[in-house]
N, CA, C and O atoms as CSV, one atom per row, in Angstrom:
chain,resi,resn,atom,element,x,y,z
A,1,MET,N,N,1.122,10.003,15.021
A,1,MET,CA,C,0.157,9.497,14.070
A,1,MET,C,C,0.431,10.139,12.708
A,1,MET,O,O,0.761,11.323,12.633
A,2,VAL,N,N,0.298,9.382,11.665
A,2,VAL,CA,C,0.527,9.861,10.306
A,2,VAL,C,C,-0.752,10.525,9.797
A,2,VAL,O,O,-1.852,10.019,10.019
A,3,SER,N,N,-0.600,11.661,9.115
A,3,SER,CA,C,-1.762,12.409,8.630
A,3,SER,C,C,-2.565,11.605,7.609
A,3,SER,O,O,-2.043,10.705,6.951
A,4,LYS,N,N,-3.841,11.952,7.496
A,4,LYS,CA,C,-4.723,11.275,6.543
A,4,LYS,C,C,-4.207,11.431,5.116
A,4,LYS,O,O,-4.334,10.515,4.304
A,5,GLU,N,N,-3.626,12.591,4.812
A,5,GLU,CA,C,-3.121,12.835,3.468
A,5,GLU,C,C,-1.989,11.877,3.119
A,5,GLU,O,O,-1.961,11.322,2.020
A,6,LEU,N,N,-1.055,11.681,4.046
A,6,LEU,CA,C,0.056,10.756,3.787
A,6,LEU,C,C,-0.404,9.308,3.776
A,6,LEU,O,O,0.100,8.498,2.998
A,7,VAL,N,N,-1.350,8.983,4.629
A,7,VAL,CA,C,-1.906,7.624,4.625
A,7,VAL,C,C,-2.533,7.340,3.267
A,7,VAL,O,O,-2.320,6.272,2.693
A,8,ALA,N,N,-3.307,8.293,2.753
A,8,ALA,CA,C,-3.956,8.107,1.454
A,8,ALA,C,C,-2.928,7.999,0.332
A,8,ALA,O,O,-3.053,7.147,-0.548
A,9,ALA,N,N,-1.917,8.856,0.361
A,9,ALA,CA,C,-0.906,8.845,-0.701
A,9,ALA,C,C,-0.083,7.564,-0.701
A,9,ALA,O,O,0.382,7.120,-1.750
A,10,SER,N,N,0.094,6.976,0.460
A,10,SER,CA,C,0.930,5.773,0.560
A,10,SER,C,C,0.136,4.485,0.404
A,10,SER,O,O,0.714,3.399,0.426
A,11,GLY,N,N,-1.174,4.588,0.246
A,11,GLY,CA,C,-2.027,3.402,0.210
A,11,GLY,C,C,-1.654,2.396,-0.857
A,11,GLY,O,O,-1.410,1.229,-0.551
A,12,ALA,N,N,-1.605,2.830,-2.107
A,12,ALA,CA,C,-1.333,1.894,-3.207
A,12,ALA,C,C,0.036,1.231,-3.080
A,12,ALA,O,O,0.119,0.007,-3.173
A,13,PRO,N,N,1.124,1.999,-2.868
A,13,PRO,CA,C,2.413,1.308,-2.766
A,13,PRO,C,C,2.513,0.374,-1.561
A,13,PRO,O,O,3.162,-0.669,-1.645
A,14,LEU,N,N,1.885,0.728,-0.453
A,14,LEU,CA,C,1.924,-0.162,0.710
A,14,LEU,C,C,1.160,-1.453,0.449
A,14,LEU,O,O,1.628,-2.538,0.793
A,15,ILE,N,N,-0.011,-1.336,-0.158
A,15,ILE,CA,C,-0.789,-2.537,-0.472
A,15,ILE,C,C,-0.020,-3.422,-1.443
A,15,ILE,O,O,0.070,-4.633,-1.241
A,16,LEU,N,N,0.533,-2.829,-2.491
A,16,LEU,CA,C,1.296,-3.619,-3.461
A,16,LEU,C,C,2.507,-4.273,-2.796
A,16,LEU,O,O,2.833,-5.421,-3.097
A,17,SER,N,N,3.169,-3.555,-1.902
A,17,SER,CA,C,4.326,-4.123,-1.190
A,17,SER,C,C,3.920,-5.321,-0.346
A,17,SER,O,O,4.594,-6.352,-0.357
A,18,ILE,N,N,2.830,-5.188,0.380
A,18,ILE,CA,C,2.355,-6.295,1.219
A,18,ILE,C,C,1.985,-7.491,0.346
A,18,ILE,O,O,2.321,-8.630,0.672
A,19,LEU,N,N,1.299,-7.234,-0.756
A,19,LEU,CA,C,0.894,-8.331,-1.635
A,19,LEU,C,C,2.071,-8.925,-2.402
A,19,LEU,O,O,1.974,-10.044,-2.907
A,20,SER,N,N,3.179,-8.196,-2.494
A,20,SER,CA,C,4.364,-8.758,-3.163
A,20,SER,C,C,4.945,-9.916,-2.357
A,20,SER,O,O,5.723,-10.714,-2.882
A,21,ARG,N,N,4.568,-10.007,-1.083
A,21,ARG,CA,C,5.040,-11.097,-0.214
A,21,ARG,C,C,4.096,-12.283,-0.210
A,21,ARG,O,O,4.404,-13.328,0.363
A,22,GLY,N,N,2.939,-12.122,-0.853
A,22,GLY,CA,C,1.991,-13.224,-0.923
A,22,GLY,C,C,0.560,-12.750,-0.811
A,22,GLY,O,O,0.291,-11.593,-0.487
A,23,GLU,N,N,-0.341,-13.653,-1.082
A,23,GLU,CA,C,-1.777,-13.384,-1.061
A,23,GLU,C,C,-2.220,-12.950,0.340
A,23,GLU,O,O,-1.698,-13.428,1.347
A,24,SER,N,N,-3.195,-12.033,0.381
A,24,SER,CA,C,-3.704,-11.577,1.670
A,24,SER,C,C,-5.145,-11.112,1.501
A,24,SER,O,O,-5.678,-11.094,0.392
A,25,TYR,N,N,-5.763,-10.740,2.607
A,25,TYR,CA,C,-7.145,-10.262,2.607
A,25,TYR,C,C,-7.209,-8.956,3.388
A,25,TYR,O,O,-6.265,-8.593,4.089
A,26,GLY,N,N,-8.332,-8.255,3.259
A,26,GLY,CA,C,-8.455,-6.904,3.781
A,26,GLY,C,C,-8.037,-6.704,5.219
A,26,GLY,O,O,-7.167,-5.879,5.500
A,27,TYR,N,N,-8.640,-7.443,6.137
A,27,TYR,CA,C,-8.328,-7.251,7.552
A,27,TYR,C,C,-6.850,-7.523,7.838
A,27,TYR,O,O,-6.232,-6.821,8.638
A,28,ALA,N,N,-6.288,-8.533,7.190
A,28,ALA,CA,C,-4.869,-8.851,7.401
A,28,ALA,C,C,-3.977,-7.724,6.886
A,28,ALA,O,O,-2.940,-7.433,7.482
A,29,ILE,N,N,-4.373,-7.090,5.783
A,29,ILE,CA,C,-3.597,-5.963,5.255
A,29,ILE,C,C,-3.632,-4.804,6.246
A,29,ILE,O,O,-2.603,-4.185,6.517
A,30,ILE,N,N,-4.810,-4.511,6.785
A,30,ILE,CA,C,-4.936,-3.445,7.783
A,30,ILE,C,C,-4.044,-3.738,8.989
A,30,ILE,O,O,-3.340,-2.847,9.466
A,31,GLN,N,N,-4.066,-4.954,9.477
A,31,GLN,CA,C,-3.244,-5.338,10.631
A,31,GLN,C,C,-1.753,-5.265,10.295
A,31,GLN,O,O,-0.946,-4.860,11.132
A,32,GLU,N,N,-1.392,-5.652,9.087
A,32,GLU,CA,C,0.016,-5.603,8.670
A,32,GLU,C,C,0.529,-4.164,8.654
A,32,GLU,O,O,1.630,-3.891,9.132
A,33,VAL,N,N,-0.260,-3.254,8.111
A,33,VAL,CA,C,0.136,-1.842,8.084
A,33,VAL,C,C,0.263,-1.315,9.505
A,33,VAL,O,O,1.213,-0.600,9.825
A,34,ARG,N,N,-0.682,-1.662,10.348
A,34,ARG,CA,C,-0.625,-1.224,11.748
A,34,ARG,C,C,0.658,-1.735,12.412
A,34,ARG,O,O,1.337,-0.988,13.116
A,35,GLY,N,N,0.981,-2.998,12.187
A,35,GLY,CA,C,2.186,-3.568,12.778
A,35,GLY,C,C,3.457,-2.965,12.218
A,35,GLY,O,O,4.369,-2.625,12.973
A,36,LEU,N,N,3.530,-2.828,10.894
A,36,LEU,CA,C,4.729,-2.268,10.264
A,36,LEU,C,C,4.987,-0.835,10.703
A,36,LEU,O,O,6.138,-0.412,10.808
A,37,SER,N,N,3.913,-0.083,10.961
A,37,SER,CA,C,4.058,1.327,11.338
A,37,SER,C,C,4.156,1.520,12.847
A,37,SER,O,O,4.225,2.654,13.321
A,38,GLY,N,N,4.164,0.443,13.595
A,38,GLY,CA,C,4.184,0.567,15.045
A,38,GLY,C,C,2.927,1.242,15.572
A,38,GLY,O,O,2.960,1.908,16.607
A,39,GLY,N,N,1.816,1.068,14.857
A,39,GLY,CA,C,0.552,1.657,15.274
A,39,GLY,C,C,0.361,3.103,14.871
A,39,GLY,O,O,-0.653,3.710,15.214
A,40,ARG,N,N,1.317,3.667,14.147
A,40,ARG,CA,C,1.229,5.083,13.772
A,40,ARG,C,C,0.394,5.327,12.522
A,40,ARG,O,O,0.027,6.467,12.237
A,41,MET,N,N,0.087,4.263,11.770
A,41,MET,CA,C,-0.795,4.384,10.605
A,41,MET,C,C,-2.044,3.567,10.886
A,41,MET,O,O,-1.984,2.344,11.010
A,42,GLN,N,N,-3.155,4.240,10.983
A,42,GLN,CA,C,-4.429,3.590,11.292
A,42,GLN,C,C,-5.290,3.564,10.036
A,42,GLN,O,O,-5.885,4.576,9.664
A,43,TRP,N,N,-5.354,2.426,9.396
A,43,TRP,CA,C,-6.199,2.265,8.216
A,43,TRP,C,C,-7.561,1.746,8.638
A,43,TRP,O,O,-7.697,1.041,9.638
A,44,THR,N,N,-8.567,2.111,7.851
A,44,THR,CA,C,-9.925,1.624,8.068
A,44,THR,C,C,-10.399,0.906,6.805
A,44,THR,O,O,-9.783,1.013,5.744
A,45,ASP,N,N,-11.499,0.177,6.939
A,45,ASP,CA,C,-12.108,-0.460,5.769
A,45,ASP,C,C,-12.437,0.577,4.703
A,45,ASP,O,O,-12.236,0.342,3.512
A,46,GLY,N,N,-12.941,1.719,5.138
A,46,GLY,CA,C,-13.336,2.775,4.218
A,46,GLY,C,C,-12.188,3.360,3.434
A,46,GLY,O,O,-12.399,3.932,2.365
A,47,MET,N,N,-10.976,3.229,3.940
A,47,MET,CA,C,-9.797,3.690,3.217
A,47,MET,C,C,-9.236,2.573,2.347
A,47,MET,O,O,-8.821,2.815,1.213
A,48,LEU,N,N,-9.222,1.360,2.869
A,48,LEU,CA,C,-8.561,0.241,2.187
A,48,LEU,C,C,-9.303,-0.244,0.950
A,48,LEU,O,O,-8.712,-0.359,-0.124
A,49,TYR,N,N,-10.580,-0.527,1.090
A,49,TYR,CA,C,-11.292,-1.208,0.001
A,49,TYR,C,C,-11.409,-0.392,-1.283
A,49,TYR,O,O,-11.316,-0.978,-2.362
A,50,PRO,N,N,-11.607,0.924,-1.230
A,50,PRO,CA,C,-11.583,1.672,-2.496
A,50,PRO,C,C,-10.234,1.566,-3.220
A,50,PRO,O,O,-10.192,1.508,-4.449
A,51,VAL,N,N,-9.138,1.541,-2.461
A,51,VAL,CA,C,-7.817,1.406,-3.084
A,51,VAL,C,C,-7.661,0.010,-3.680
A,51,VAL,O,O,-7.165,-0.135,-4.797
A,52,LEU,N,N,-8.078,-1.014,-2.946
A,52,LEU,CA,C,-8.018,-2.376,-3.489
A,52,LEU,C,C,-8.829,-2.481,-4.780
A,52,LEU,O,O,-8.362,-3.074,-5.752
A,53,HIS,N,N,-10.025,-1.920,-4.800
A,53,HIS,CA,C,-10.872,-1.982,-5.994
A,53,HIS,C,C,-10.229,-1.238,-7.158
A,53,HIS,O,O,-10.277,-1.704,-8.296
A,54,ARG,N,N,-9.624,-0.077,-6.878
A,54,ARG,CA,C,-8.956,0.689,-7.937
A,54,ARG,C,C,-7.767,-0.082,-8.494
A,54,ARG,O,O,-7.571,-0.131,-9.708
A,55,LEU,N,N,-6.969,-0.687,-7.608
A,55,LEU,CA,C,-5.815,-1.468,-8.058
A,55,LEU,C,C,-6.257,-2.658,-8.902
A,55,LEU,O,O,-5.587,-3.030,-9.865
A,56,GLU,N,N,-7.385,-3.249,-8.534
A,56,GLU,CA,C,-7.896,-4.376,-9.316
A,56,GLU,C,C,-8.404,-3.900,-10.681
A,56,GLU,O,O,-8.169,-4.559,-11.694
A,57,GLU,N,N,-9.091,-2.770,-10.712
A,57,GLU,CA,C,-9.567,-2.209,-11.981
A,57,GLU,C,C,-8.406,-1.856,-12.902
A,57,GLU,O,O,-8.520,-1.965,-14.122
A,58,GLN,N,N,-7.290,-1.432,-12.315
A,58,GLN,CA,C,-6.104,-1.080,-13.098
A,58,GLN,C,C,-5.314,-2.309,-13.543
A,58,GLN,O,O,-4.345,-2.184,-14.291
A,59,GLY,N,N,-5.718,-3.481,-13.093
A,59,GLY,CA,C,-5.038,-4.709,-13.480
A,59,GLY,C,C,-3.754,-4.983,-12.721
A,59,GLY,O,O,-2.933,-5.788,-13.163
A,60,LEU,N,N,-3.567,-4.319,-11.574
A,60,LEU,CA,C,-2.339,-4.484,-10.795
A,60,LEU,C,C,-2.445,-5.614,-9.780
A,60,LEU,O,O,-1.438,-6.214,-9.405
A,61,ILE,N,N,-3.664,-5.904,-9.337
A,61,ILE,CA,C,-3.905,-7.023,-8.430
A,61,ILE,C,C,-5.109,-7.800,-8.945
A,61,ILE,O,O,-5.854,-7.317,-9.799
A,62,ARG,N,N,-5.290,-8.994,-8.424
A,62,ARG,CA,C,-6.499,-9.765,-8.724
A,62,ARG,C,C,-7.027,-10.322,-7.414
A,62,ARG,O,O,-6.303,-10.434,-6.424
A,63,SER,N,N,-8.303,-10.666,-7.433
A,63,SER,CA,C,-8.909,-11.193,-6.215
A,63,SER,C,C,-9.640,-12.488,-6.513
A,63,SER,O,O,-9.968,-12.802,-7.657
A,64,ARG,N,N,-9.881,-13.221,-5.449
A,64,ARG,CA,C,-10.661,-14.457,-5.540
A,64,ARG,C,C,-11.388,-14.631,-4.219
A,64,ARG,O,O,-10.939,-14.152,-3.178
A,65,TRP,N,N,-12.508,-15.317,-4.276
A,65,TRP,CA,C,-13.231,-15.644,-3.055
A,65,TRP,C,C,-12.711,-16.966,-2.520
A,65,TRP,O,O,-12.468,-17.906,-3.277
A,66,GLY,N,N,-12.544,-17.026,-1.220
A,66,GLY,CA,C,-12.121,-18.248,-0.554
A,66,GLY,C,C,-12.852,-18.384,0.766
A,66,GLY,O,O,-13.710,-17.569,1.108
A,67,ILE,N,N,-12.506,-19.409,1.491
A,67,ILE,CA,C,-13.116,-19.677,2.793
A,67,ILE,C,C,-12.037,-19.546,3.868
A,67,ILE,O,O,-10.952,-20.116,3.749
A,68,SER,N,N,-12.352,-18.789,4.915
A,68,SER,CA,C,-11.408,-18.622,6.025
A,68,SER,C,C,-11.375,-19.885,6.877
A,68,SER,O,O,-12.143,-20.822,6.660
A,69,GLU,N,N,-10.473,-19.889,7.846
A,69,GLU,CA,C,-10.350,-21.023,8.768
A,69,GLU,C,C,-11.633,-21.243,9.570
A,69,GLU,O,O,-11.915,-22.352,10.023
A,70,THR,N,N,-12.402,-20.166,9.735
A,70,THR,CA,C,-13.652,-20.264,10.500
A,70,THR,C,C,-14.854,-20.588,9.614
A,70,THR,O,O,-15.982,-20.658,10.102
A,71,GLY,N,N,-14.619,-20.786,8.321
A,71,GLY,CA,C,-15.688,-21.148,7.404
A,71,GLY,C,C,-16.411,-19.981,6.755
A,71,GLY,O,O,-17.375,-20.185,6.017
A,72,ARG,N,N,-15.962,-18.764,7.017
A,72,ARG,CA,C,-16.592,-17.588,6.422
A,72,ARG,C,C,-15.977,-17.287,5.063
A,72,ARG,O,O,-14.801,-17.560,4.825
A,73,LYS,N,N,-16.804,-16.711,4.160
A,73,LYS,CA,C,-16.278,-16.288,2.865
A,73,LYS,C,C,-15.343,-15.105,3.076
A,73,LYS,O,O,-15.602,-14.225,3.897
A,74,ARG,N,N,-14.257,-15.100,2.323
A,74,ARG,CA,C,-13.265,-14.037,2.450
A,74,ARG,C,C,-12.688,-13.771,1.061
A,74,ARG,O,O,-12.455,-14.699,0.286
A,75,ARG,N,N,-12.461,-12.503,0.759
A,75,ARG,CA,C,-11.875,-12.138,-0.534
A,75,ARG,C,C,-10.367,-11.996,-0.369
A,75,ARG,O,O,-9.889,-11.204,0.443
A,76,TYR,N,N,-9.631,-12.772,-1.146
A,76,TYR,CA,C,-8.171,-12.763,-1.111
A,76,TYR,C,C,-7.637,-11.986,-2.309
A,76,TYR,O,O,-8.187,-12.059,-3.408
A,77,TYR,N,N,-6.562,-11.246,-2.082
A,77,TYR,CA,C,-5.946,-10.428,-3.123
A,77,TYR,C,C,-4.522,-10.910,-3.358
A,77,TYR,O,O,-3.829,-11.351,-2.442
A,78,ARG,N,N,-4.110,-10.808,-4.626
A,78,ARG,CA,C,-2.731,-11.175,-4.958
A,78,ARG,C,C,-2.201,-10.205,-6.006
A,78,ARG,O,O,-2.961,-9.634,-6.788
A,79,LEU,N,N,-0.895,-10.032,-6.004
A,79,LEU,CA,C,-0.213,-9.130,-6.928
A,79,LEU,C,C,-0.100,-9.778,-8.299
A,79,LEU,O,O,0.230,-10.959,-8.406
A,80,ARG,N,N,-0.372,-9.015,-9.341
A,80,ARG,CA,C,-0.135,-9.466,-10.713
A,80,ARG,C,C,1.230,-8.940,-11.146
A,80,ARG,O,O,1.787,-8.057,-10.493
A,81,SER,N,N,1.770,-9.469,-12.234
A,81,SER,CA,C,3.090,-9.021,-12.688
A,81,SER,C,C,3.079,-7.524,-12.996
A,81,SER,O,O,4.070,-6.835,-12.756
A,82,GLU,N,N,1.963,-7.018,-13.525
A,82,GLU,CA,C,1.843,-5.581,-13.779
A,82,GLU,C,C,1.928,-4.793,-12.476
A,82,GLU,O,O,2.461,-3.684,-12.445
A,83,GLY,N,N,1.407,-5.367,-11.416
A,83,GLY,CA,C,1.474,-4.729,-10.108
A,83,GLY,C,C,2.889,-4.665,-9.572
A,83,GLY,O,O,3.266,-3.697,-8.911
A,84,GLY,N,N,3.678,-5.698,-9.858
A,84,GLY,CA,C,5.082,-5.687,-9.446
A,84,GLY,C,C,5.852,-4.577,-10.136
A,84,GLY,O,O,6.674,-3.900,-9.518
A,85,ARG,N,N,5.581,-4.393,-11.428
A,85,ARG,CA,C,6.243,-3.315,-12.165
A,85,ARG,C,C,5.788,-1.951,-11.653
A,85,ARG,O,O,6.598,-1.037,-11.504
A,86,ALA,N,N,4.495,-1.821,-11.387
A,86,ALA,CA,C,3.975,-0.558,-10.854
A,86,ALA,C,C,4.572,-0.258,-9.483
A,86,ALA,O,O,4.872,0.894,-9.171
A,87,LEU,N,N,4.743,-1.293,-8.665
A,87,LEU,CA,C,5.337,-1.109,-7.342
A,87,LEU,C,C,6.756,-0.565,-7.454
A,87,LEU,O,O,7.120,0.359,-6.726
A,88,LYS,N,N,7.554,-1.116,-8.344
A,88,LYS,CA,C,8.928,-0.613,-8.532
A,88,LYS,C,C,8.916,0.854,-8.920
A,88,LYS,O,O,9.713,1.644,-8.415
A,89,ASP,N,N,8.005,1.220,-9.824
A,89,ASP,CA,C,7.897,2.611,-10.252
A,89,ASP,C,C,7.478,3.506,-9.087
A,89,ASP,O,O,8.047,4.580,-8.893
A,90,MET,N,N,6.488,3.068,-8.313
A,90,MET,CA,C,6.035,3.856,-7.159
A,90,MET,C,C,7.144,4.015,-6.129
A,90,MET,O,O,7.304,5.090,-5.551
A,91,MET,N,N,7.906,2.960,-5.897
A,91,MET,CA,C,8.997,3.041,-4.919
A,91,MET,C,C,10.062,4.027,-5.388
A,91,MET,O,O,10.620,4.768,-4.578
A,92,ASN,N,N,10.346,4.040,-6.685
A,92,ASN,CA,C,11.297,5.018,-7.220
A,92,ASN,C,C,10.778,6.436,-7.023
A,92,ASN,O,O,11.540,7.334,-6.667
A,93,GLN,N,N,9.483,6.641,-7.252
A,93,GLN,CA,C,8.900,7.968,-7.055
A,93,GLN,C,C,8.966,8.389,-5.588
A,93,GLN,O,O,9.291,9.537,-5.286
A,94,TRP,N,N,8.662,7.472,-4.683
A,94,TRP,CA,C,8.739,7.792,-3.255
A,94,TRP,C,C,10.179,8.091,-2.841
A,94,TRP,O,O,10.412,8.935,-1.976
A,95,GLN,N,N,11.136,7.410,-3.446
A,95,GLN,CA,C,12.549,7.665,-3.144
A,95,GLN,C,C,12.926,9.090,-3.546
A,95,GLN,O,O,13.656,9.770,-2.825
A,96,VAL,N,N,12.425,9.537,-4.697
A,96,VAL,CA,C,12.685,10.910,-5.138
A,96,VAL,C,C,12.078,11.902,-4.147
A,96,VAL,O,O,12.731,12.871,-3.760
A,97,VAL,N,N,10.836,11.664,-3.737
A,97,VAL,CA,C,10.173,12.556,-2.783
A,97,VAL,C,C,10.946,12.585,-1.465
A,97,VAL,O,O,11.212,13.657,-0.922
A,98,PHE,N,N,11.305,11.403,-0.951
A,98,PHE,CA,C,12.019,11.331,0.326
A,98,PHE,C,C,13.382,12.012,0.228
A,98,PHE,O,O,13.767,12.769,1.119
A,99,SER,N,N,14.104,11.745,-0.846
A,99,SER,CA,C,15.425,12.348,-1.040
A,99,SER,C,C,15.321,13.869,-1.120
A,99,SER,O,O,16.138,14.583,-0.537
A,100,THR,N,N,14.329,14.355,-1.832
A,100,THR,CA,C,14.129,15.798,-1.955
A,100,THR,C,C,13.784,16.412,-0.607
A,100,THR,O,O,14.293,17.478,-0.264
A,101,LEU,N,N,12.931,15.755,0.154
A,101,LEU,CA,C,12.561,16.232,1.482
A,101,LEU,C,C,13.785,16.290,2.392
A,101,LEU,O,O,13.970,17.263,3.122
A,102,MET,N,N,14.616,15.261,2.352
A,102,MET,CA,C,15.813,15.239,3.194
A,102,MET,C,C,16.775,16.357,2.807
A,102,MET,O,O,17.332,17.026,3.678
A,103,LYS,N,N,16.971,16.563,1.512
A,103,LYS,CA,C,17.855,17.646,1.061
A,103,LYS,C,C,17.309,19.000,1.485
A,103,LYS,O,O,18.062,19.874,1.915
A,104,ALA,N,N,15.993,19.171,1.363
A,104,ALA,CA,C,15.381,20.443,1.750
A,104,ALA,C,C,15.547,20.692,3.242
A,104,ALA,O,O,15.795,21.824,3.658
A,105,SER,N,N,15.413,19.652,4.045
A,105,SER,CA,C,15.527,19.826,5.495
A,105,SER,C,C,16.965,20.041,5.932
A,105,SER,O,O,17.213,20.577,7.013
A,106,GLU,N,N,17.917,19.627,5.100
A,106,GLU,CA,C,19.334,19.842,5.405
A,106,GLU,C,C,19.811,21.201,4.919
A,106,GLU,O,O,20.956,21.583,5.160
A,107,GLY,N,N,18.946,21.926,4.241
A,107,GLY,CA,C,19.290,23.268,3.796
A,107,GLY,C,C,20.174,23.316,2.574
A,107,GLY,O,O,20.823,24.335,2.335
A,108,GLU,N,N,20.225,22.248,1.784
A,108,GLU,CA,C,21.018,22.290,0.560
A,108,GLU,C,C,20.398,23.306,-0.389
A,108,GLU,O,O,19.175,23.397,-0.495
A,109,PRO,N,N,21.244,24.071,-1.082
A,109,PRO,CA,C,20.691,25.065,-2.011
A,109,PRO,C,C,19.982,24.395,-3.181
A,109,PRO,O,O,20.344,23.299,-3.607
A,110,CYS,N,N,18.974,25.075,-3.683
A,110,CYS,CA,C,18.229,24.564,-4.839
A,110,CYS,C,C,19.048,24.786,-6.101
A,110,CYS,O,O,19.728,25.803,-6.239
A,111,ALA,N,N,18.979,23.829,-7.021
A,111,ALA,CA,C,19.645,23.981,-8.313
A,111,ALA,C,C,18.850,24.979,-9.144
A,111,ALA,O,O,17.619,24.964,-9.143
A,112,THR,N,N,19.562,25.842,-9.849
A,112,THR,CA,C,18.869,26.818,-10.704
A,112,THR,C,C,19.149,26.572,-12.149
A,112,THR,O,O,18.648,27.297,-13.008
Protein backbone atom coordinates (compact mmCIF):
# COMPACT_ATOMS: atom_id res chain seq x y z
CA MET A 1 0.00 0.00 0.00
CA VAL A 2 1.26 3.49 -0.82
CA SER A 3 1.61 5.89 2.13
CA LYS A 4 -0.87 8.71 2.63
CA GLU A 5 1.93 11.23 2.11
CA LEU A 6 2.80 9.88 -1.35
CA VAL A 7 -0.85 9.54 -2.29
CA ALA A 8 -1.39 13.20 -1.39
CA ALA A 9 1.74 14.36 -3.22
CA SER A 10 0.79 12.48 -6.37
CA GLY A 11 -2.85 13.60 -6.40
CA ALA A 12 -2.66 16.58 -8.75
CA PRO A 13 -0.42 15.01 -11.41
CA LEU A 14 -2.43 11.78 -11.41
CA ILE A 15 -5.73 13.62 -11.78
CA LEU A 16 -4.34 15.80 -14.57
CA SER A 17 -2.92 12.70 -16.31
CA ILE A 18 -6.26 10.90 -16.16
CA LEU A 19 -8.10 13.98 -17.44
CA SER A 20 -5.56 14.37 -20.26
CA ARG A 21 -7.20 11.26 -21.76
CA GLY A 22 -10.67 12.76 -21.63
CA GLU A 23 -13.48 14.01 -19.44
CA SER A 24 -14.23 12.07 -16.27
CA TYR A 25 -16.04 12.27 -12.93
CA GLY A 26 -15.01 11.69 -9.33
CA TYR A 27 -15.90 8.04 -8.81
CA ALA A 28 -14.42 7.08 -12.19
CA ILE A 29 -11.16 8.86 -11.30
CA ILE A 30 -10.98 6.96 -8.00
CA GLN A 31 -11.56 3.66 -9.82
CA GLU A 32 -8.98 4.54 -12.48
CA VAL A 33 -6.30 5.22 -9.87
CA ARG A 34 -7.17 1.99 -8.09
CA GLY A 35 -6.89 0.06 -11.36
CA LEU A 36 -3.69 1.75 -12.54
CA SER A 37 -2.02 1.08 -9.18
CA GLY A 38 -3.16 -2.52 -8.97
CA GLY A 39 -5.12 -1.60 -5.85
CA ARG A 40 -2.07 -0.23 -4.05
CA MET A 41 -3.37 3.37 -4.04
CA GLN A 42 -6.67 3.77 -2.23
CA TRP A 43 -8.21 7.18 -2.83
CA THR A 44 -11.31 8.41 -1.04
CA ASP A 45 -13.81 11.17 -1.78
CA GLY A 46 -12.26 13.15 1.06
CA MET A 47 -8.89 13.08 -0.68
CA LEU A 48 -10.06 13.54 -4.27
CA TYR A 49 -12.56 16.38 -4.17
CA PRO A 50 -10.38 18.98 -2.40
CA VAL A 51 -7.70 18.39 -5.06
CA LEU A 52 -10.26 18.68 -7.87
CA HIS A 53 -11.58 21.94 -6.38
CA ARG A 54 -8.04 23.33 -6.01
CA LEU A 55 -7.16 22.41 -9.60
CA GLU A 56 -10.34 24.11 -10.79
CA GLU A 57 -9.59 27.24 -8.73
CA GLN A 58 -6.11 27.31 -10.29
CA GLY A 59 -7.65 27.20 -13.76
CA LEU A 60 -6.08 23.84 -14.65
CA ILE A 61 -9.36 21.95 -15.04
CA ARG A 62 -12.99 22.89 -15.56
CA SER A 63 -16.18 21.16 -14.56
CA ARG A 64 -19.74 20.90 -15.77
CA TRP A 65 -22.88 19.26 -14.50
CA GLY A 66 -24.29 16.43 -16.57
CA ILE A 67 -26.62 13.48 -16.26
CA SER A 68 -25.33 9.93 -15.78
CA GLU A 69 -26.69 6.90 -17.61
CA THR A 70 -28.93 6.27 -14.60
CA GLY A 71 -30.37 9.79 -14.71
CA ARG A 72 -28.48 11.15 -11.70
CA LYS A 73 -26.69 14.51 -11.74
CA ARG A 74 -22.94 14.09 -12.01
CA ARG A 75 -20.08 16.60 -12.13
CA TYR A 76 -17.70 16.01 -15.03
CA TYR A 77 -14.14 17.36 -15.12
CA ARG A 78 -11.94 18.11 -18.09
CA LEU A 79 -8.37 19.32 -18.57
CA ARG A 80 -7.79 22.89 -19.74
CA SER A 81 -4.76 23.82 -21.85
CA GLU A 82 -3.18 25.38 -18.75
CA GLY A 83 -3.62 22.03 -17.04
CA GLY A 84 -1.76 20.27 -19.84
CA ARG A 85 1.18 22.62 -19.40
CA ALA A 86 1.10 22.17 -15.63
CA LEU A 87 1.02 18.39 -16.08
CA LYS A 88 4.19 18.46 -18.21
CA ASP A 89 5.91 20.55 -15.54
CA MET A 90 4.76 18.22 -12.75
CA MET A 91 5.93 15.16 -14.68
CA ASN A 92 9.36 16.74 -15.15
CA GLN A 93 9.53 17.44 -11.41
CA TRP A 94 8.54 13.86 -10.57
CA GLN A 95 11.20 12.60 -13.00
CA VAL A 96 13.83 14.60 -11.11
CA VAL A 97 12.63 13.18 -7.78
CA PHE A 98 12.54 9.61 -9.13
CA SER A 99 15.95 9.93 -10.79
CA THR A 100 17.47 11.34 -7.60
CA LEU A 101 15.94 8.56 -5.52
CA MET A 102 17.30 5.91 -7.89
CA LYS A 103 20.79 7.43 -7.83
CA ALA A 104 20.71 7.63 -4.04
CA SER A 105 19.66 4.00 -3.74
CA GLU A 106 22.45 2.94 -6.11
CA GLY A 107 25.00 4.63 -3.88
CA GLU A 108 26.25 7.15 -6.42
CA PRO A 109 28.35 9.82 -4.73
CA CYS A 110 26.80 13.23 -4.23
CA ALA A 111 28.13 16.09 -6.34
CA THR A 112 29.92 18.73 -4.28
